[in-house]
C-alpha positions as CSV (number, residue, x, y, z in Angstrom):
1,M,112.2,118.7,92.2
2,P,114.3,121.9,92.5
3,R,117.9,121.1,92.8
4,F,118.6,123.5,95.7
5,N,115.7,122.0,97.7
6,S,116.7,118.4,97.1
7,L,117.7,116.3,100.1
8,F,121.0,115.4,98.4
9,T,122.0,119.1,98.0
10,K,121.2,119.8,101.6
11,M,123.2,116.8,102.9
12,A,126.1,117.7,100.6
13,L,126.2,121.3,101.9
14,L,125.9,120.1,105.4
15,T,128.8,117.6,104.9
16,A,131.0,120.3,103.3
17,F,130.2,122.7,106.1
18,A,130.9,120.1,108.8
19,A,134.2,119.2,107.1
20,L,135.2,122.8,107.0
21,M,134.3,123.4,110.6
22,L,136.2,120.2,111.6
23,N,139.3,121.4,109.8
24,F,139.0,124.8,111.5
25,A,138.6,123.1,114.8
26,F,141.7,120.8,114.3
27,F,143.8,123.7,113.0
28,G,142.8,126.0,115.8
29,A,143.5,123.3,118.4
30,F,146.9,122.5,116.9
31,H,147.8,126.2,116.6
32,Y,146.8,126.9,120.2
33,Y,148.8,123.9,121.4
34,S,151.9,124.8,119.4
35,M,151.7,128.5,120.5
36,T,151.0,127.9,124.2
37,T,152.9,124.7,125.0
38,D,156.6,124.9,125.8
39,T,157.9,121.9,123.7
40,R,161.4,120.6,123.8
41,M,161.9,121.6,120.1
42,R,160.9,125.2,120.9
43,S,163.2,125.3,123.9
44,N,166.1,124.1,121.7
45,F,165.3,126.7,119.1
46,T,165.2,129.4,121.8
47,D,168.6,128.3,123.0
48,Y,169.9,128.3,119.5
49,A,168.7,131.9,119.0
50,K,170.4,133.0,122.2
51,Y,173.7,131.4,121.0
52,L,173.4,133.3,117.7
53,V,172.9,136.6,119.5
54,K,175.8,135.8,121.8
55,D,178.1,134.9,118.9
56,I,177.5,138.3,117.3
57,G,178.5,139.9,120.6
58,N,177.3,142.6,122.9
59,P,177.4,145.2,121.6
60,P,176.8,143.4,118.2
61,Q,179.8,143.3,115.9
62,K,179.4,143.5,112.2
63,A,182.4,141.2,111.5
64,N,180.9,138.5,113.7
65,A,177.5,138.9,112.0
66,Q,179.1,138.7,108.5
67,A,181.0,135.6,109.4
68,L,177.7,134.0,110.8
69,A,175.9,135.1,107.6
70,N,178.6,133.4,105.4
71,R,178.1,130.1,107.4
72,T,174.3,130.0,107.8
73,E,172.9,132.4,105.1
74,I,171.4,134.5,107.9
75,Y,170.6,138.2,107.2
76,A,171.4,140.6,110.1
77,E,170.4,144.2,110.7
78,Y,171.6,146.4,113.6
79,E,170.3,149.9,114.5
80,S,171.5,152.1,117.3
81,A,172.2,155.7,118.1
82,E,175.8,155.4,117.0
83,G,174.8,154.0,113.6
84,S,173.5,151.0,111.7
85,W,174.8,148.2,109.6
86,T,173.7,145.0,107.7
87,A,175.4,141.7,107.1
88,G,174.5,138.9,104.6
89,I,172.3,138.9,101.6
90,P,168.9,140.6,102.0
91,L,165.9,138.2,101.8
92,N,163.6,139.5,99.1
93,N,160.4,137.5,99.8
94,F,160.6,137.3,103.6
95,Q,157.1,136.6,104.9
96,S,157.2,138.9,107.9
97,K,153.4,139.4,108.0
98,K,152.7,135.6,108.4
99,L,155.1,135.2,111.3
100,V,153.7,134.0,114.7
101,N,155.5,135.1,117.8
102,F,156.2,132.2,120.3
103,Y,158.9,133.7,122.6
104,D,159.2,137.2,124.0
105,K,161.3,137.4,127.2
106,D,164.3,139.3,128.5
107,G,164.6,141.5,125.5
108,L,164.6,138.5,123.1
109,S,161.6,138.0,120.6
110,I,161.3,135.0,118.3
111,A,158.7,134.5,115.6
112,S,158.4,131.8,113.0
113,A,156.0,130.4,110.3
114,H,156.5,128.0,107.3
115,G,160.3,127.9,107.7
116,Y,160.7,131.7,108.0
117,T,162.2,132.9,111.3
118,R,162.9,136.3,112.8
119,I,164.9,136.9,115.9
120,I,165.0,140.4,117.6
121,S,167.4,141.2,120.4
122,E,166.8,144.5,122.3
123,T,169.8,145.9,124.2
124,D,170.5,149.3,125.8
125,R,172.6,150.4,122.8
126,G,170.4,149.2,119.9
127,T,168.3,146.5,118.2
128,L,169.7,143.4,116.4
129,T,167.4,141.7,113.9
130,L,168.2,138.3,112.4
131,Q,166.2,136.8,109.5
132,M,166.3,133.2,108.2
133,S,164.3,131.7,105.3
134,P,163.9,128.1,104.2
135,K,166.0,126.7,101.4
136,N,164.7,126.6,97.9
137,G,163.6,123.0,97.9
138,E,161.9,123.2,101.3
139,T,159.2,125.6,100.2
140,S,158.3,123.7,97.0
141,G,158.2,120.5,99.0
142,L,155.7,122.0,101.4
143,R,153.7,123.4,98.5
144,T,153.6,119.9,96.9
145,L,152.5,118.4,100.2
146,L,149.7,121.0,100.4
147,F,148.5,120.2,96.9
148,V,148.5,116.5,97.7
149,L,146.5,117.1,100.8
150,C,144.0,119.2,98.9
151,G,143.7,116.6,96.3
152,M,143.1,113.9,98.9
153,V,140.4,116.1,100.5
154,I,138.7,116.7,97.1
155,V,138.8,113.0,96.3
156,M,137.4,112.1,99.7
157,L,134.7,114.8,99.4
158,F,133.6,113.6,96.0
159,G,133.6,110.0,97.3
160,L,131.4,111.1,100.2
161,L,129.0,112.9,97.8
162,F,128.8,109.8,95.6
163,F,128.1,107.7,98.7
164,I,125.4,110.2,99.8
165,R,123.8,110.2,96.3
166,N,123.8,106.4,96.2
167,M,122.4,106.2,99.7
168,L,119.6,108.6,98.8
169,S,118.8,107.0,95.4
170,P,115.6,105.3,96.8
171,V,114.2,108.8,97.6
172,K,114.5,109.8,93.9
173,K,113.1,106.5,92.8
174,M,110.2,106.9,95.2
175,Y,109.6,110.5,94.0
176,A,109.4,109.1,90.4
177,A,107.2,106.2,91.5
178,I,104.8,108.5,93.2
179,E,104.4,110.6,90.0
180,E,103.6,107.4,88.2
181,V,101.0,106.4,90.8
182,K,99.5,109.8,90.5
183,K,99.1,109.0,86.7
184,G,97.3,105.8,87.6
185,N,100.2,103.4,87.1
186,Y,99.7,101.4,90.3
187,G,102.0,98.6,89.1
188,C,105.1,100.8,89.4
189,K,107.6,99.3,91.9
190,I,110.8,100.4,93.5
191,T,113.8,98.1,93.5
192,H,116.3,98.7,96.3
193,R,118.6,96.4,98.1
194,G,119.5,96.5,101.8
195,N,117.7,96.5,105.1
196,D,118.0,100.1,106.2
197,E,115.1,102.4,106.8
198,L,115.0,103.6,103.2
199,A,114.9,100.0,101.9
200,Q,112.1,99.2,104.4
201,L,110.2,102.3,103.2
202,C,110.6,101.2,99.6
203,R,109.1,97.8,100.4
204,M,106.2,99.4,102.3
205,F,105.6,101.6,99.3
206,N,105.6,98.6,97.0
207,G,103.1,96.8,99.3
208,L,100.9,99.9,99.5
209,T,100.7,100.3,95.7
210,A,100.0,96.6,95.3
211,E,97.1,96.9,97.8
212,I,95.8,100.0,95.9
213,E,96.1,98.2,92.6
214,R,94.2,95.2,93.9
215,A,91.5,97.5,95.4
216,M,91.1,99.4,92.1
217,R,90.8,96.2,90.1
218,S,88.3,94.7,92.6
219,R,86.3,97.9,92.3
220,E,86.3,97.8,88.5
221,Q,85.5,94.1,88.5
222,L,82.6,94.7,90.9
223,L,81.3,97.5,88.7
224,A,81.7,95.4,85.6
225,D,79.9,92.4,87.2
226,V,77.1,94.5,88.6
227,S,76.6,96.3,85.3
228,H,76.6,93.0,83.4
229,E,74.1,91.5,85.7
230,L,71.8,94.5,85.4
231,R,71.4,94.2,81.7
232,T,69.1,91.2,81.8
233,P,66.6,92.8,84.3
234,L,66.8,96.1,82.4
235,T,65.7,94.3,79.3
236,S,62.8,92.7,81.1
237,M,61.9,96.1,82.6
238,R,61.9,97.6,79.1
239,L,59.6,94.9,77.8
240,A,57.3,95.5,80.8
241,A,57.3,99.2,80.3
242,D,56.2,98.8,76.7
243,M,53.0,97.2,78.0
244,V,52.0,100.1,80.3
245,N,48.9,101.8,79.0
246,D,49.5,105.2,80.7
247,T,51.5,107.1,78.0
248,E,53.2,109.6,80.3
249,L,54.1,106.9,82.8
250,K,55.3,104.7,80.0
251,Q,57.5,107.4,78.5
252,S,59.0,108.2,82.0
253,L,59.8,104.5,82.6
254,I,61.4,104.1,79.2
255,E,63.6,107.2,79.8
256,D,64.7,106.0,83.2
257,I,65.5,102.5,81.8
258,M,67.4,104.0,78.8
259,S,69.4,106.1,81.3
260,M,70.3,103.0,83.3
261,E,71.3,101.1,80.1
262,T,73.5,104.0,79.1
263,L,75.2,104.0,82.5
264,T,75.8,100.3,82.6
265,G,77.2,100.5,79.1
266,K,79.7,103.2,80.1
267,V,80.6,101.3,83.2
268,L,81.3,98.1,81.2
269,E,83.4,100.1,78.7
270,S,85.4,101.7,81.5
271,A,86.0,98.3,83.1
272,R,87.0,96.8,79.8
273,L,89.6,99.5,79.2
274,G,90.8,99.2,82.8
275,F,91.5,95.5,82.4
276,D,92.9,95.7,79.0
277,D,96.6,96.0,80.2
278,K,97.4,98.4,77.4
279,V,97.1,95.8,74.7
280,I,94.8,97.1,72.0
281,E,94.1,96.3,68.4
282,M,95.4,99.0,66.1
283,N,94.3,99.6,62.5
284,S,94.4,102.4,59.9
285,V,91.8,105.1,60.8
286,D,90.8,108.1,58.7
287,F,90.7,110.4,61.7
288,T,89.6,113.4,59.6
289,S,86.5,111.7,58.4
290,L,85.9,110.3,61.9
291,A,86.0,113.8,63.4
292,K,83.7,115.3,60.7
293,K,81.3,112.5,61.2
294,A,81.2,112.9,65.0
295,A,80.7,116.7,64.6
296,G,77.9,116.2,62.0
297,R,76.1,113.7,64.3
298,F,75.8,116.3,67.1
299,T,74.9,119.1,64.7
300,S,72.0,117.0,63.3
301,M,70.9,116.5,66.9
302,G,70.6,120.3,67.4
303,G,74.1,121.0,68.7
304,N,76.2,123.9,67.3
305,V,79.6,122.4,66.3
306,E,82.2,123.9,64.0
307,V,85.2,122.0,62.6
308,D,88.6,123.4,61.9
309,I,90.5,120.7,59.9
310,R,93.0,121.8,57.3
311,E,94.5,118.5,56.2
312,R,93.6,114.8,56.0
313,I,95.0,112.8,58.9
314,T,95.3,109.1,59.0
315,L,96.1,107.3,62.3
316,C,97.3,103.9,63.3
317,A,94.9,103.5,66.2
318,N,91.8,101.7,67.5
319,G,88.9,103.1,65.5
320,L,86.2,102.3,68.0
321,M,88.1,103.9,70.8
322,M,88.8,107.0,68.7
323,E,85.1,107.3,67.9
324,S,84.2,106.9,71.5
325,L,86.9,109.5,72.5
326,L,85.5,112.2,70.1
327,N,81.9,111.4,71.0
328,N,82.5,111.8,74.7
329,L,84.3,115.1,74.3
330,L,81.8,116.6,71.9
331,E,78.9,115.3,74.1
332,N,80.3,117.1,77.1
333,A,81.0,120.3,75.2
334,V,77.5,120.4,73.7
335,K,75.8,119.4,76.9
336,Y,77.4,122.1,79.0
337,S,77.1,125.0,76.5
338,V,73.4,124.7,75.6
339,N,72.9,128.3,77.0
340,S,75.8,129.7,75.0
341,E,75.4,131.2,71.5
342,E,79.0,130.4,70.7
343,P,79.6,127.2,68.8
344,V,81.7,124.3,70.0
345,L,85.0,124.3,68.1
346,L,86.6,121.0,67.1
347,K,90.2,121.7,65.8
348,L,92.8,119.2,64.5
349,S,96.4,120.0,63.7
350,A,99.4,117.7,63.0
351,D,103.1,118.5,63.1
352,A,106.4,116.8,63.8
353,D,105.4,116.4,67.5
354,G,102.2,114.5,66.7
355,L,98.5,115.1,66.5
356,T,96.8,117.7,68.6
357,V,93.0,117.8,69.0
358,S,91.2,120.6,70.8
359,V,87.5,120.7,71.7
360,R,86.5,124.1,73.0
361,D,83.2,125.5,74.2
362,K,82.0,128.8,75.7
363,G,79.7,127.1,78.2
364,Q,79.4,127.1,82.0
365,G,82.9,125.9,82.6
366,I,84.3,123.9,85.5
367,P,85.1,125.3,89.0
368,A,88.8,125.6,89.7
369,K,88.5,123.3,92.8
370,D,87.1,120.5,90.6
371,L,89.7,120.6,87.8
372,P,92.2,118.2,89.5
373,F,89.6,115.5,89.8
374,V,87.8,115.7,86.4
375,F,89.5,112.5,85.1
376,E,88.5,110.4,88.1
377,P,85.7,107.9,87.5
378,F,82.2,109.0,88.6
379,Y,83.4,112.4,89.7
380,R,81.0,115.2,88.9
381,S,81.3,118.8,90.0
382,D,78.5,120.4,92.1
383,T,77.2,122.2,89.1
384,A,76.8,119.0,87.1
385,R,75.1,117.4,90.1
386,T,72.5,120.1,90.4
387,R,71.6,119.7,86.7
388,N,71.4,115.9,87.1
389,T,73.3,115.3,83.9
390,G,76.1,112.8,83.1
391,Y,77.6,110.0,85.1
392,G,81.2,111.3,85.6
393,L,82.6,108.6,83.3
394,G,83.1,110.6,80.0
395,L,86.5,112.2,80.7
396,S,87.7,109.2,82.6
397,L,87.1,107.0,79.5
398,C,88.8,109.7,77.4
399,K,91.9,109.7,79.5
400,R,92.1,105.9,79.4
401,I,91.8,105.8,75.6
402,V,94.5,108.5,75.2
403,D,96.8,106.7,77.7
404,L,96.4,103.5,75.8
405,H,97.5,105.2,72.6
406,G,100.5,106.8,74.4
407,G,99.2,110.3,74.4
408,T,98.3,113.0,76.9
409,I,95.1,114.9,77.7
410,T,94.6,118.2,79.6
411,V,91.6,120.3,80.6
412,K,91.6,124.1,80.8
413,S,88.5,125.8,82.1
414,E,87.2,128.9,83.8
415,E,83.8,129.0,85.4
416,S,81.2,130.8,83.3
417,L,83.7,131.3,80.5
418,G,84.0,127.8,79.0
419,T,86.2,124.7,78.8
420,E,88.9,123.5,76.4
421,V,90.0,119.8,76.3
422,V,93.2,119.1,74.4
423,F,94.6,115.7,73.7
424,T,97.8,114.8,71.8
425,L,98.8,111.6,70.2
426,P,102.5,110.7,69.3
427,S,103.8,111.3,65.8
428,E,104.5,107.6,65.4
429,L,100.7,107.0,65.0
430,I,100.3,109.5,62.1
431,N,100.3,108.0,58.6
432,C,101.8,104.7,59.9
């Protein structure tokens, strides 16, 4: 699942956006209230500013301003047509651009922000400007408080993200469980505590997969039982067919009976692997000799099979299953490339990642719409149906065998260009 498209990422971004908008809303409301409401503190500060201007005099006197500057560290400037003067120590880092004007009446203007204050008194003779800045410790204390608040917001945000991730953990579990179910692991369950909607959804998913698993096992059991019961009447039919005098009819009956016997055998093998619960008997298998033997068998039967094996490979595997795996893959490749002059290529290679086996033909290929379903039991493409060949069990059996050995199998095919089936087995099985 792409990280940006995940539900967690979307909820995290939505939460961060909502927190940002909420902060803006609170700050805007507070700022509007503080700027438009005539509070007692603002009235007192306005009266104080008027007292300061009155103490300096009208017209302003430099001596009075200097005495005021010595007592309060205020910096004063006066400009008029007669001249200008300053009193006090100039404020180097005065934040004039950040000031917010909250009083402007009768020639008196007052602006303040973060402890910085500017008072401007307009008279007929000139303009008096007073500047005040916070003490050294006041600004650092405000900065420390800001850092503390930012830290608290970050901790709260990460705590919220952790809570969201924990709350959405069933979604990720369900995503992984669905992938397992797609692979055929119907026993995969999701464990999640609680009684919220996600917990109920997890329990519904577990119940659904349990029902699917029971249905699949019932289907396989039914197929196995029917196939087993058919063997006895098929044997009787074979004996009866041998007594038919009509040669052509006799041959036709025997071929049909043999076809049914083959089908029941494959169904029984499929059912046996399905109920095996991944517990198989492993032994040492000369896989190189097994592959050459399987290729030689089909070559002797008229097939065109080439082998590309450059080393001897020994596996710790189930020999009968490996033989069935190779026979099914080669049978399909030979069957669906009878009209091709290109040989079927069986290639083996082993490295640190494991054993890779490829069976490639230049036959009729598989339509793209059928590729997602080639490993399903009894599934056959429309092309295979028209030719009336196969039962749709070969690749299904191959996948079960590979899965039981901890490997993977894939099919690549293009219609009219051929098919390549590749399966890999883990390195732990090589030369064990």
